[in-house]
N, C-alpha and C positions, 0 to 999 in steps of 0.2 A: 191346474196349477199354472200360474202366469210365468211366461218366459222372462228371464233376466234381461233388463234393458241397459245398454252401455251408453256412455257419453260418446259422441261422434268420434272424437280423437282416439278413444280406447278401442272402438270398433275398427277403425282404420288400422291401428297398430296391430290388433289381433289378426286382421285380414292379411296384412303384409307378412305376418309370421306364419300363418296357417294355410293360406290359399296360394296356389301357384301364381307366380308373378306374371306369367303370360296371360292370365285371366284378367285383362285390364278393365278398369272402371271408366265410365264417362267422366270427363273432367278430373283426371286422375290426380292432378296437383291439388285440387280443392273439390273433392267429390261431394255430391249432394246425398245426404242420408235420408232415404225415403222410408217412412214408417206406415203410411196408409195412402190409399188412392180411391178415386171414384170418378167414373166417366173418363173425361179427358184431363183430369187434374191429379197432380201428385202433391203430397204434403210431407214436409220434412219434420224432423224431431221437434222443431219449434213452432209447428203449425203453419209455416209459410207455404203458400200455394204456388205450384209451378204448372204452367200450361205444357202439356205433353204433345209434341209435334212429331214424335218418331216411334211411338210404341205400336207398331203395326201388329204385334202379337196380340195385344189386348184389343181385338178387332171391334167388338161391340161396346167397348168401354171397360175401364178397370172395375173389377168387383161388381159386375152387373148382378142385381139381386135375383133375376130369373135363373142365372147360371149357378149361383151359390146355393139357391134353394134346390135346384135339380140335382146338383152334386151331393148335397147333404142327404136328401131323401133317398137317393139310390145307394149311397154309402151306408146308410142306416139299414137298408134292406139286404143288399148283396153286392159284393165285388169279388169276382172269382176268376180263376184261370179261364182263358178264352176257349179252351177245348171242351168246356161244358156247353150244352145247348142253351141259348138265351135269346129272347126277342130283340133286345136293344140293338145288337149288331146288324141284324137283317133289316130292322126298321130304319136304321141310320143309312145303311147301304142303299136302300130303296129311295130314301129322300135325296141322297147325293146323285143317284142315277137320274133322277128327274131334272137335275140341273145340267146334265151333260148330253152330248150327242149319243144316240141310241147304241152305237157300236162300242162305247166305253161302258161296259155293263158288268165287269168283274172287278171286285175290290179286295185289296189286302190292307189290313189295318196294322199300323206299326206305332212307334212312340215318338218319332222325331222326323223332321224333314231330311236330315242326313240319312236316317235309316230308310226312308222312302226312296231317296235317290239311289242308294246302294242296292235296294231290291230291284229298282227299275233297270239298273245296269245288269243285274243277274238275269232278269226276264229277257232283256234285249239279246244278250249273248246266247241264252238257251234257245230262243226262238230262231235267230238268224244263223246260229252256229259260226258267227264271225266274232272277232275280238276287238277290232279297232273302233275308236270313238272320235267323233268330231265335236268340238266345242268352240264357243266364241272367245275371242281375246278378252281378257279381264274378267272372265266368268268365275263365279263361285257357286259350288253345288253342295258343300257340306264339309265336315271336319273329319270324317272317317278316312282311313288310308286310301281306300278305293276312290274316294271323291276328291281328295287332295290331288290325286293323279290326274283328274280331269278338270281341275280348277286352276287356270293360269294365274289367277289372283294370288294363289298360295304356292303352287309348285315352282314358280320362278324365284321364290325366296328360299326354297328348300332344295330338293334333289334334282330339280330340272325336269324337262319334258321327257316322258316315256316314248319309245318308238311307236307304240300303238295309239298315241294321242295326236290328233291333228287339229291345229288351231286356225280357225277362220277369222277374217277381219270382223271386228264389231261393226255392225251396220249403223254407225253413228254419223248422221248427216250434218253434224256441227263440226266435229274434229276429224272425221274419217276421210278415207281416200275418195269417196263420192259424197258430195255435200248437197245442200238444199237446192242449189242451182242446177243440179244434174237433171236431165229430162226424165229419167226413170231409175232412181237410185235403188229401188227394190230389186229390179232385174239385174242391175250392175253388181250389187252385193251378192245376189244369188249366184251369179256367174263365177264369182271368186270361190264359192263353195264347189261348183262343178269342177273348176280347175284343181282344187285341192283333192277332190275325189279321184280325178284322173291321175294326178301325181302319185297318190297312194296305190292305185291299181298298178301303175308301172313298177312299183317296188314289191308287188306281190301281196299287198295288204288287202284285207277285206273289211268293209265297214259294217259294224253292228248297229250303230245308232248315231243320231245327232241329238245332243242335249242342249237345250237353251231355255233360259228364263223367258217367259212370254213377254216380259218387259224387263230388260237387264237392269238390275238395281245397283250392285257393286260397280258395274260398268259406268254408272253415272245417270241413272234414271232415263234410260234410252227408250224412245218410241220407235218401233220398227217401221221402215218405209213401207208403203202400200205394196202388197203383192209378194213381199219377201218370203214370208213363211210358206206360202203355198208353193212357190217355185222351188224353194229349198227342199220341201217335203218330197216333191217329184224327183229331184235329183238323188236324194238319199234313198228313196224306195227303189229307184231304178238300179241303184248300186247294191240292193239287197239288204239295206238297213231299215231302221224304223225311226220315227220322230218322237222324242220325249220332250214334253212341255213341262217345265218346272214352274209350278204355280204357287210355290211356297211363300213367296212375298206378295203375289198379286191376286190370288184367288179370293173367292167368297165376296164378290161384288165391289172390290176396291175401285175398279175402274168406273163403276156407276152404271154405265149403259149396258153392261153385260155382267154375268155372274163370274165368268172366267176371262182373263185377259187375252187368251188365244182367240177368243171369239171376235176380237176387234179385227182379225184378218179376214172375216167374212163367214157367212153361214155354211159355205161349202168346204171350209177348212176344218179338219179334225186330226189331232195328233193320234199316235198309236198308244201312247202312255201319257197319263197326267199324274204328276206327283203333287201332293198337298201337305202342308204343315203350318206352323206358326199360327195364323188366325183361326184355324179349324177348331181349336179348343179354347180360344181366348186366353191362352197362357197355361192351360192344362196340357200335359204331354200326350198328344195324340197326333197322328199323321196317317196318310193314306196313299195308296197307289191304285189308280183306276186304269184298266186296260181292256183289251178285246178278248173274246172267247178263244180266238185262235192262239193268241200269245199265252193266255193262261193255260190252255190245253197242252201246249208245248212244254211249259214249265212243269206241269204235273207229270208229263210223260217221261221225265228223267228218272222217275222212280224214287226220288229223294223227298221225303216228307218235309213240308214247310209248316212251321207253326211259330207263333209269337205269343209268349206267355201272357203279356199284358196288353199287346196291341188289340184294340177293339173290346176291351173289358166293359162290363155293364156301366160303370161310372163314367168312363171316357165317352162312351156312346150317348149316355144321357146328357152329358155336357154338350157334345156335338149337336145333338138334336135341339137343345136349348139355344145354341148359337144360331142355327138356321131359323128357329122361331123368332128370335129377336130381330134378325136381319129383315125378315118379312114384316113383322108387326110394327116395327119402328121405321120402316121404309128407309133403311140405311143406304140402299143403292141410290134411291132418289136424293138422299141427303148428300151423297158423294158427288152426284151430278151438280146439285145446286151450290153447295159450299165449295167444292173443288173448282167449279167454273168461276165462281166469284173470286176465290183466292188467286187463280191463274190470271184473271183480268187485273186484279190489284198489282200483282207482280209485273205484269206487262206495262202497267202505268209507271211503276217504279223504274222499269228499264228505260223509259224515255227521259227520266230525270238523272239517272246515275250511270255513267259510262262503265263502271265496274261490272254491271250486269250485262253479260254478253248474250245469254240465252235463257229463255223460260220455256220449259217443255213439260208435257205430262198430260194425264187424263184422269178424271175423277179425283180421288184423294191420293194420287201417286204423281207427285210433281217435283221437278228439279229446277233450281235456279243456279246457273253457272256464272261464276265470277271470273273475269279476265283482266289482264294487265291493260290491254287495249283491244278494241274490237277488230282492228285490221289484222293483227297477227293471231288473235285468239289465244294468246299465251295465258295459260291457267294462272289465276290469282290465288294460289294456295294459302299464302300467309294472310291475305285479306279475308279469305273464307274462315280460317281459324279464328281470326280476330272477331269476326261477326258472330260466330257461334259462342265465343267466350263472353262477348258483350250481351248477347241475348240471354245467356244464363244469369247474368247480373240483373237482368230485367225479369227474371224468373220465368223464362221461356226456354224449354229444353229442345235444342236442335242438334244436328250433327252433319258431317260432310261425307261425301262419297265420290266415286269416280276415280279414274286412274291417277289423278293428281290431287285428290281430296279438295277439289275446287267447286264441287257441286253441293249446294245447300239442299238437303232432301226433306221433303214433306211426305210422311207416311203416318199420319196421326190416327188415333182411334176413330172409327167411322161416325161417332157422335159429335165430332168436331163441328163447331157452329159458325155462322156468318160473323158473329161478334168476335170469336176466336181468330178467324182469318184477318179481320180488320185490325185487331190488336197486334198480331204478329207483323203485319205489313207496316203499321205505324211505327213500330219499334225499328224495323229494318230501315225504314226511310230515315229516321233520326240518326241511327248509327252510321249509315253510309254517307250522310252529310259530312261526317268527320273524316271519312276515308278519302281525302283529296290528296293532291300531289305533295302538299306541304308536310303531311305526316305519314306517308307510306313507309318511309325509311324507319321511322320510329316504331311503326307497327311491326315491321319485319324484325327489328331488333328485339322487341318484346316477345314476339313469337318464338324466336330462337332461345329465349330464356325460359319459356313456359312449355312444358310437354302436355299436350291436351289429353 
């Protein structure tokens, strides 16, 4: 039986009535109603095509036929409680283990990135018998209460910082306290972590863990300076804590050169826990925590059984296996290197033409373009970024902003993004920014105050 289809205005009216208003839409003043998708393209109710530059969840492309076939075949055969013995979960864990350092060999499957980070927090506290957590400024690790508490991006708007949470400076070499002209920003930022740990110890606090996205996304598409993670891991472990790498935005080959973004820090760097989500199931709700035998053993030793009714069910694991197959068969990591490199070069060329572009940074298909009022002060150009995103939408290109001031245009498209797609986006950005000159910035600001994105 076909589902009833509403006119866009009726759908929007029903959503406003039935769905919590804190669940915001993209372009909430004039949202796009998407009814189908394929690859890197979205289609609205009128058949208009939009280029998707931000759906990092649909990692191998929207509605990939290999995934829909795998899901349907397994659903037709069996989908059961994960406490029954089944091959898919062990086959999938074995495939994931092959992508990770050898010591990360025990897996827990869950349903979302938030659930994965919550479990990582439990594992860390059980293993270390410590309570406190260190996070980076502007970090976001999920929407559960436990994760709001360790997400400055959220808790600063809510109940504030808990006494057991310690916030380290974001190692941002563009806006941060140590910038690109520093001789060793990695060491300098790591030393701020050491100072933070020392201060916590003076107050009688004990560190359980350091949580960090391997490439901070909400923080503004940040690339860690060389050596930072290895030195931080040393300091945290010396304090009795463990290192948790949040790969929910960046894993599964998005950086191109490596399967996991933490591997950019060198072959000799290995976190104690890695959390996965979003791209792992291409939009299907599956996530995972990978850790060491020692940490897993400590978690088991508490005598409390852990189970997850749906996490790692046969259908989810069939889809996860299919995602890994597609990444390999279609050389999507290689595509991230080629297309991401080309996109970054095009953006750098635009930077030489447009003073609004203060910085271009990123790796693979994880790229940020930061807009500034002027390059000397590096004052964020929040209004201009909002204007650019809105104008790109009019050109049927879906983009969004991120960073502490929403001044960073972020690129995290499906991994099948093409050279032609990159060139199309940059051509449009060039044309739009030509109009963002000093004569009309005030007008842009006035329009943005009238329009809620």
